[in-house]
N, C-alpha and C positions, 0 to 999 in steps of 0.2 A: 504494500500500500504506500503510495507516495506520501511524503511528509505533509503536504498541504491537506491531504485527506485525513491524516491523523489529527492535525490541528482542528479541523472542522468537527471531527468526531468528539474530541476532548472538550471543545467549547460548549458542547451541549449539556455538560454536567458540572455540578459544583464539586471540585476535587479537594482531596485532603493532602496527605504528605507521602511522598515516595522517598525512602532512604536507601542508598546504595552502600553496602558494606564490603570491604575487601577482606577476603579470608586468608590472605597470605598464600604460601605455597604448600603448607602441610595441613590444610583443612582446619578443623576445629582447634588444633593445637596452636595455631597462630592467629586466630581471631582475637582482637584486643578486648580488654575488659569493657571498654566503651562500646564496642561492637555488640558484645553479648547483652549489655543493658538495653540497647535498642531492640535487639532480637526478642527479648523477653517482654517488651512493652508494645509491640505492634500487633495488629489484628491478623495479618497473614505474612508468611515468609516464603519467598520464592528464591530459587537459585538457578544458575546455568553453569555448566561445566562440572568437572569431577572434583568434588570437595570432600575429602576424606573425613568420615565420621559425622558429617552434618545431618544426614537423614536419621541416624541413630540418636543423636543429641536431641533433635527436635521432637522425635517420637517419644523419647524418654520424658521430656518436659511437657508433653502434650500441647505443643505449639502447632497451630494449623499451618501446614506447609505443603509445597508442591515443587517438584523439579521441572523446570520449563525447558530443559535441554532438547526435548523432542520437537520444540518449535523451531529449532535451529537446524535447517535442512542442509545435509551434506550436498555440496554442488550448487547450492542456491547463492544468490547475490547477498553479500555480507549485510548491506544496509537493509535489504528486504527482510532478512532473517530477524534483525534486531527490531525493525518496525513491527513485525508480527508479535514479538514478545511484548513490546510496549503497548500495543493495542490490547493484548490479553490482560496485562497488569492494570491498565486504565479501566477496563470493564469491571474488574474486581473492586477497584478503588471507588466506584460509584456506590458500592454497598457497605463500605467501611471508611474509617478515617485515616488509617496509617498502614502502609504495607512496606516491606523492605525486600530488596533484591540483593542477594549475596553473589559476588563474583570472585573468581580466583585472583590472587595477587593484589595489586594496588589499583583501585578503580580509576585513577588518573594516568595510569601508564598503559597506553595502547588499547583502551577498552571503548570501542565505538559507541556502545549503547549509553555510556555515561555522558558523552558529549551530546547525543541526541536528546536525552532526558533533560539535561541542563538547558539546552536551547528551547525546548518546549516549555519549560517552567518559567522562562523569562516573560511570557505573556500573562503570568499570574494564574494560569489554569490550575496548577497545583504547586505545592511547596516541595522543593528538592533539597535533599541533604546528602552529603557524601562523607563517609568515614574511611580513613586510610587503613591499608594493610601492608604487610611486608611484600615488596615487589619482587619480580624476577630479577631485576637489576640488583637489588639488595643481596639476593641470594647468590647471584653470579660473582659479584666482586668478593663476597666472602669465600666462595668455592675456589676462586683462583688467587685469592690473597693479595688484592691490590687496594690501595687507598686512592679513590678518584681525585682527591684534591692534590695529593702529592705528585701524581703522575699525569693528571689531566685526562678528562673523559668527555666524549661526545656521544649522545644517544640519539639515534636517527631512525626514521622510518625508511625502509629500502625504496619505496616508490617515490617518496618526496625527495630523497637524495638524488634520484635519477631525473625526476621532472624538473627540479629547480637547479640542477647541476651545481650543488653546493661545493664550495671550495673545501678541500680536505688537507689536513696537515698530518703527515706521518708521525710527527712527534707526539701526537695525542692518541690515546686508546679509543677505539671506536666499537660501539655496540650497535649493530644494525638490526633492527627488529623487522618482523614480517618478511623475512627472506623465504618464506614458504608460499608467498603469493605475489611474486614480482610480475607486474603487468597483467594482473588478473583480479577482477572484482568479485569473482565467484569464490565460494568457500569450499574448495576441494579438500575437505577435512581429512578423509581417509587416505588420499593419495596425492598430496600437494605437488609432488615432483612432476606429475604428468602434464600440468598446465603452467609450470613455472618458467617464465621467460628469463632465464639466468644470464643469457648473453648481454642483456642491457646492463646488468649490474657489473658483469665482468669488464665490459668496455669502460664503464665509469671508473672502476677501481684502477684499471691500467693507465688512466690519465695521471694518477697520483703515486702509484707504487710500482716497483719492479715486479716482473711476472713471478719471481720465485719467493715473493713475500709470504711468510707463513700466516695462515688464517685458521680459525677454529669455529666449529659449531658447538655452542654451549646450551645446555638445558639443565636447570636446577632440579634437584630432587623434589618430587611431589608426594613422597611417602616416607614415613619415618624408617630409617635404616637403609634406604635406597641411595645408591651412589649417584652423584651428578654426572651428566654426560659431557664429554669433551672429545670431539672428533677433529683431527688435524688434517689440513690440506694446504695447497698453495693457490694463489690467484690464477696461475696458469692452468690449473685443473679444477677450477671451482665447480664445474659441471658435475664432476664425480663426487665431490664433497656434498653438494646440495641435492644429489640424488638420494641422500639419506635424511633429508630434512623432514621434520614434523612441525606441527603448529606450535610446539613448545620451544623450538630452537631459536637462538639468536646468533648472528654472525659476529664474532669477536676478532678484531684486528689489533694486535698488540702495538704499543708505541715503540718508536726507535729513538735513540738519543739524538738531539740536535747537533748539527755540525758546530765546530768551535766558533765560526764566524757569526753565528746567531747569538752567542752568549754576550750579555751586557755585563762586562767585567766591572765597570764603574758602579753599577747598582749592587753587584755582589760585594764590593768593598763597603758600601753603605750598610749592608745588613750583616757585615762581619763574617761572611762565609769564607772569604779568602784573606 
């Protein structure tokens, strides 16, 4: 359903509050205390994605709940899938005051439905609230042991990187999200490599890096006791590496030290490093 049709649908009702809560990467083990307080106060709880232990927790506490993952169709257009979910939640909200949607990770890190809900709420149709969770980025920097401030980090969406031809600096660590859907608006959830237009990303990276630059597919653990995923390749053979991509993976390009001519030695003296 196009967005203008959703807005027309919603404006026919007096709406309450939609809260979105991030579950982190390890399900109920990483939902914040604040998140749980919201969950226990709402009329209905929905979720999308695999959130370990959530169904059991909600059932045990007799909280009215429903998994809406079935509304997210494999192979469908991403925005259409989320629009379908929003319509369903909105229909429920006409019968109660407050519902929440729980999503994996952090709601503000690459979660399209959060952006759609926030935009719809700006018309005053309903109140929108967002509660953070541990993001995949948090988990990945912990898994590989880097401090993003010490080494410098850029987090990018693969498609925007290509569309806007962003300048890239090899002296910065890059975490490139959505490398499972390059040049593809559809959600080929079960087999993303089949429609992934990797050549566009490869061409972009070769503008800034040597072909033998090491790159990694990272995926944080989503179950307690499970190891994080780290697959290595090179830009020259990125097609082979991304043939193993899933929707959970992020492409990581480690930073390299800057050449000596880039170092501001006068400033180093000011901060007593040399």
